[in-house]
C-alpha positions in Angstrom: 61.0 94.1 95.5 62.6 92.8 98.6 66.0 94.6 99.6 68.4 91.5 99.5 71.6 92.9 98.4 74.6 95.1 99.4 76.3 97.7 97.3 80.3 97.9 98.4 82.1 100.5 96.7 85.7 99.7 96.8 87.0 101.3 93.4 89.0 103.9 95.2 92.6 104.3 95.8 92.5 104.7 99.2 94.9 108.3 99.2 93.4 109.3 102.6 95.5 106.4 104.1 98.7 106.7 102.5 101.4 106.2 103.7 99.5 103.1 105.6 98.2 101.5 102.7 101.1 101.7 100.5 100.6 99.2 97.6 98.1 97.3 100.0 94.2 98.4 99.1 92.8 100.0 102.4 89.9 97.3 102.2 92.6 94.4 103.5 93.9 96.4 105.7 93.1 94.0 109.0 91.2 94.7 111.8 91.5 92.4 114.9 93.1 89.9 112.1 90.2 90.1 109.8 90.1 92.6 106.6 88.0 95.2 106.7 86.0 94.5 103.7 85.3 90.8 105.9 83.5 93.4 108.3 81.6 94.6 106.0 80.8 91.6 104.4 79.9 90.1 107.6 77.8 92.7 108.5 75.6 92.7 105.6 75.0 88.8 105.9 74.1 89.5 109.9 71.4 91.9 108.6 69.7 89.0 106.3 71.3 90.2 103.2 71.8 87.4 100.5 74.2 89.2 98.0 77.0 91.8 97.9 78.1 93.4 94.6 81.5 95.0 94.9 82.8 97.6 93.0 85.9 96.9 91.9 89.4 98.6 90.7 91.7 96.3 88.1 94.5 98.3 89.6 93.8 96.6 92.8 93.9 92.7 91.9 95.0 91.8 95.4 91.1 93.4 96.7 89.4 90.8 94.3 91.6 87.8 95.2 90.8 88.2 99.1 87.2 88.9 98.5 86.9 85.4 96.7 88.2 83.8 100.3 85.7 85.1 101.9 83.8 82.1 103.7 80.5 84.0 104.4 76.7 83.0 103.0 76.4 85.8 100.6 76.8 85.7 96.9 79.4 87.5 95.5 79.5 89.1 92.6 82.0 91.5 91.1 81.7 94.8 89.1 84.9 96.9 87.4 85.2 100.6 88.0 88.3 101.4 86.1 88.8 105.0 87.2 87.5 105.7 91.0 84.5 108.4 90.1 82.3 109.2 92.4 80.2 106.5 94.8 77.2 107.6 92.2 79.3 106.2 89.3 80.0 103.1 91.6 76.1 102.5 91.7 75.4 102.8 88.2 78.4 100.5 87.4 76.3 97.7 89.1 72.9 99.0 87.1 72.7 95.4 85.1 73.5 93.6 88.2 70.7 95.3 90.2 68.0 95.1 87.3 65.8 97.8 89.0 65.7 96.1 92.5 66.4 98.1 95.4 70.0 97.8 97.2 72.0 98.8 100.5 75.0 100.7 99.8 77.6 99.5 102.4 80.9 101.5 102.5 83.2 99.4 103.7 86.0 102.3 105.2 83.1 102.7 107.6 83.4 100.1 110.5 81.2 99.5 113.4 81.2 97.9 116.9 77.9 97.2 118.8 74.0 96.8 116.9 74.2 96.0 113.2 73.9 99.3 111.6 72.6 98.1 108.6 70.0 96.1 110.2 69.1 99.4 111.4 68.8 100.6 108.2 66.7 98.3 106.7 64.5 98.3 109.3 63.8 102.1 108.9 63.8 101.4 105.1 61.1 98.4 105.1 58.7 100.7 107.6 58.9 104.4 106.2 59.3 103.2 102.5 61.5 106.1 101.7 65.5 105.8 101.2 66.9 105.6 104.2 70.5 107.0 105.4 72.5 106.4 108.7 73.4 108.8 110.8 75.9 109.7 112.8 76.2 112.0 115.9 79.6 113.5 116.1 81.1 115.4 118.9 83.8 118.1 118.2 86.3 116.4 119.8 86.1 113.2 117.9 85.9 115.2 114.7 89.4 115.3 114.0 89.2 111.1 113.3 86.4 111.2 110.5 86.6 112.3 107.1 84.7 115.3 105.5 81.3 114.4 105.1 78.7 117.0 105.5 76.6 117.6 108.4 73.1 116.6 108.1 69.8 118.5 109.7 67.4 116.4 111.3 63.7 116.4 112.0 61.8 113.9 114.6 58.4 113.0 113.4 55.1 112.6 115.3 55.9 108.8 115.1 59.5 109.1 116.5 60.8 108.4 113.0 64.1 111.1 111.7 63.9 112.9 108.4 66.7 114.5 107.0 66.2 117.8 105.7 69.1 119.0 104.7 72.5 117.7 103.7 75.6 120.2 103.4 78.2 119.7 101.0 81.8 118.0 101.9 84.3 120.0 103.3 87.9 119.4 103.0 90.0 117.5 105.4 88.3 116.5 108.3 84.5 116.9 109.7 83.6 120.1 111.1 80.5 120.6 113.3 80.8 123.9 112.6 81.7 125.1 116.2 78.7 123.2 117.4 79.2 120.5 120.7 77.8 118.0 118.4 76.6 117.6 114.7 74.5 114.9 112.7 76.6 113.6 109.7 75.3 110.9 106.9 77.6 107.9 107.2 78.4 104.7 105.2 74.7 102.8 105.1 72.1 104.0 102.6 69.2 102.1 101.6 67.8 103.0 98.1 65.1 102.1 96.3 65.4 100.8 92.8 64.4 103.9 90.7 67.0 106.0 92.5 69.8 105.3 89.6 67.8 107.3 87.3 68.4 110.2 90.0 71.9 109.6 89.9 72.0 109.9 86.3 70.0 113.0 86.0 72.7 114.4 88.3 75.6 113.2 86.3 74.4 114.6 83.4 74.4 118.3 85.2 78.2 117.7 86.4 81.0 119.3 83.9 83.1 116.4 82.1 85.6 114.8 84.5 84.0 116.1 87.6 82.7 113.1 90.0 79.4 112.2 90.8 79.3 111.9 94.2 76.4 111.0 96.7 75.7 114.2 98.0 73.9 116.1 95.4 71.6 112.9 95.5 70.8 112.8 98.8 70.4 116.8 98.6 67.9 116.6 96.5 66.2 113.8 98.4 66.4 116.0 101.4 64.8 118.7 99.8 61.3 116.7 99.2 61.7 115.4 102.4 62.1 112.1 101.0 65.2 111.0 103.2 64.9 109.2 106.0 67.2 108.8 108.9 68.1 106.3 111.5 70.9 106.8 114.3 73.1 103.6 115.4 74.3 103.2 119.0 76.8 101.7 117.7 80.8 102.8 118.3 81.7 104.4 114.8 85.1 104.3 113.0 86.2 105.7 109.9 88.7 103.3 108.8 89.2 105.5 105.6 91.7 107.8 107.5 94.5 107.4 109.3 93.3 108.4 112.9 90.1 106.2 112.3 91.6 103.2 111.7 94.3 103.3 114.5 91.5 103.9 117.0 89.5 101.0 115.2 92.7 98.8 115.9 93.0 100.0 119.3 89.2 99.1 120.0 89.3 95.7 118.4 92.4 93.7 119.9 93.7 90.8 117.8 92.5 87.5 118.8 93.9 84.8 116.4 
């Protein structure tokens, strides 16, 4: 089954960006006069995807209003997530819309300048048949402008492709290279086969009540089975979900009316 759909989780409340966001959803904050969400939608369309399922939050009505004004070629669908319970929960909310088809998870608070990272992930997914995650190599000096994602251990296979063989738990505050000059981390572009939702459900059943269902436990399971491919994009990466990263993106993207 062809992968032609992006799932874009927008249910979170953007607490890491306070007080920049104030009453605005972080996905509508402007970078170069364009809402952050539009950057994600344009990236998906440019990579050849046809549809985007946007996971919304009823407490952020402005988000859906802005999304419906998007003028690009994607078919948009909206699924509510009334309380932010993690990325895994957001993916499960899209189950009926996906109907067992593969999808690309596209996190709008990761913004890129350069070659299309979604296209790179799709290329590796189609070539390997494996779940595929985008990887960023973060310098220690830049770690303070990135969120607390977990480090990834990567192996280069004989054909030149990358295999992610371990993913660490998320930290707190900002990314930590553990003293190394650089470290790899999975970032917000992930291609999955349609059967991945059963894996998220299985992990969810093991969690204590009220615990968020994140993507990391599933990525860890895939990595342990050597069933997770990685791809490194040369595009410049901004974590616009934290104040430092948002300011960097704005500074690097002059507004053009």
